[in-house]
C-alpha positions in Angstrom: 0.0 0.0 0.0 3.1 2.2 0.6 4.0 1.7 -3.0 0.7 2.5 -4.6 -2.1 4.4 -3.1 -4.5 2.9 -5.5 -4.1 -0.3 -3.7 -4.9 1.3 -0.6 -8.1 2.8 -2.0 -9.1 -0.8 -3.5 -8.6 -2.3 -0.1 -10.6 0.4 1.7 -13.5 0.0 -0.9 -13.0 -3.9 -1.2 -13.2 -3.0 -4.8 -13.7 -6.1 -7.2 -10.4 -5.2 -8.8 -8.5 -6.1 -5.7 -9.4 -9.7 -6.3 -7.6 -9.7 -9.7 -4.5 -7.6 -8.2 -4.0 -9.8 -5.1 -2.9 -13.0 -6.9 -0.6 -11.0 -9.1 1.2 -9.4 -6.2 1.3 -12.9 -4.5 3.1 -14.3 -7.6 5.4 -11.4 -7.9 6.4 -11.7 -4.2 7.2 -15.3 -4.8 9.3 -14.6 -7.9 11.3 -12.0 -6.2 12.6 -14.5 -3.6 11.3 -18.0 -4.0 13.4 -19.2 -1.0 11.5 -17.0 1.4 8.9 -18.5 3.9 6.3 -16.8 2.0 6.6 -19.1 -0.8 4.7 -21.6 1.3 1.6 -19.6 0.6 1.8 -20.2 -3.1 2.9 -23.9 -2.6 -0.1 -24.6 -0.4 -2.3 -23.2 -3.2 -0.4 -24.9 -6.1 1.6 -27.8 -4.7 1.8 -29.4 -8.0 4.1 -26.7 -9.3 6.9 -27.3 -6.8 9.3 -29.8 -6.4 10.5 -31.7 -3.3 13.1 -30.3 -1.0 16.6 -32.0 -1.1 16.7 -32.3 2.6 14.3 -31.5 5.6 14.1 -28.0 6.2 15.5 -27.0 3.0 13.6 -24.5 0.7 11.3 -26.2 -1.4 12.3 -25.7 -5.1 10.1 -24.4 -7.8 8.7 -26.8 -10.4 10.1 -26.3 -13.9 7.4 -24.0 -15.3 7.6 -21.8 -12.3 11.5 -21.6 -12.7 10.8 -20.5 -16.3 8.5 -17.7 -14.9 11.1 -16.9 -12.3 13.8 -16.3 -15.1 11.5 -14.2 -17.1 11.0 -12.3 -13.8 14.7 -11.8 -13.1 15.2 -10.6 -17.0 12.3 -8.1 -16.8 13.9 -6.8 -13.4 17.2 -6.3 -15.0 15.6 -4.5 -17.9 13.5 -2.3 -16.0 16.4 -1.5 -13.5 18.6 -0.7 -16.7 16.0 1.7 -18.0 15.3 3.7 -14.9 16.8 7.0 -14.7 20.0 7.3 -12.6 19.0 9.9 -10.0 19.1 10.1 -6.2 16.6 8.0 -4.1 16.0 4.5 -4.3 18.2 2.0 -6.1 17.5 0.9 -9.7 16.3 -2.6 -8.5 14.0 -1.0 -6.1 12.6 1.4 -8.8 12.1 -1.4 -11.2 10.3 -3.6 -8.4 7.9 -0.5 -7.7 7.2 -0.2 -11.5 6.4 -3.8 -11.7 4.2 -3.6 -8.7 2.5 -0.5 -9.9 1.8 -2.2 -13.3 0.4 -5.3 -11.4 -2.1 -3.1 -9.5 -2.8 -0.8 -12.5 -3.7 -3.9 -14.8 -3.7 -4.1 -18.5 -3.8 -1.1 -20.6 -1.7 0.8 -18.1 1.9 0.1 -19.5 2.3 3.5 -21.1 1.4 5.4 -17.9 3.6 3.0 -15.8 6.7 3.0 -18.1 6.7 6.9 -19.1 9.5 7.5 -16.4 12.1 5.0 -18.1 14.9 6.5 -20.1 14.4 7.0 -23.8 15.9 4.5 -25.8 15.5 1.8 -23.2 11.7 2.5 -22.8 10.4 0.4 -25.3 12.4 -2.8 -24.7 11.7 -2.7 -21.1 8.1 -2.0 -21.5 7.8 -5.0 -23.8 9.6 -7.2 -21.4 7.3 -6.0 -18.6 4.4 -6.7 -20.6 5.4 -10.1 -21.6 6.1 -10.7 -18.0 2.6 -9.6 -17.0 0.9 -11.8 -19.6 2.5 -14.8 -17.9 1.9 -13.5 -14.4 -1.9 -13.0 -15.4 -2.0 -16.7 -16.8 -0.3 -18.0 -13.4 -2.8 -15.8 -11.4 -5.8 -17.5 -12.9 -4.5 -20.7 -12.0 -3.8 -19.6 -8.5 -7.6 -18.6 -8.3 -9.0 -21.6 -10.0 -6.8 -24.7 -8.9 -9.0 -24.8 -5.6 -11.5 -22.1 -5.4 -12.4 -22.8 -2.0 -8.9 -22.3 -0.6 -8.2 -19.4 -2.8 -11.2 -17.7 -1.3 -10.3 -18.3 2.2 -6.7 -17.2 1.4 -7.9 -13.7 -0.2 -10.2 -13.3 2.9 -7.3 -13.5 5.2 -5.3 -11.1 2.9 -7.9 -8.5 2.7 -8.4 -8.5 6.5 -4.5 -8.1 6.8 -4.5 -5.3 4.4 -7.3 -3.5 5.9 -6.1 -3.9 9.6 -8.5 -6.6 10.3 -11.6 -4.5 9.7 -14.7 -5.5 7.6 -17.0 -3.1 5.9 -20.2 -2.9 7.9 -23.5 -2.8 5.9 -25.3 0.6 6.1 -28.8 -0.2 6.1 -30.9 -2.8 4.2 -30.1 -4.1 0.9 -32.8 -3.2 -1.5 -33.0 -3.8 -5.4 
């Protein structure tokens, strides 16, 4: 929510778009560091997409298709970082991550707006790479939601509660059509 105020608004309003954004963010977080404990969340939802750990307590390896997605993510991060202006403030990698998350939240059709800050000459290749990544992330986000819809619904409910500080919207009056 710090990176993108739009996400904060989506959470506050429980906007339908939030439920398209959440799986994208979860997948991008997995790809950013697949050995972190948060990878267990995705593993619990898509167990068939992971390998077996080499030894007890070792990180669970990504399956072959997730490895391909991770490599695409890494290449995109490099291209985005290379295309960010070299000014003070956050590192190129932090700026690249911020742009990727911003694109995941803004959704399809936002590529021009998200990439407008990139260095001319590198802009087009970085944008193309970002869109390729986001097409794949979108495909995976659908699988994340559809593989076991009940589990996904429970997971997303918990995530929304965490993002909103545990509050749930209260109904204001009777529902009428």
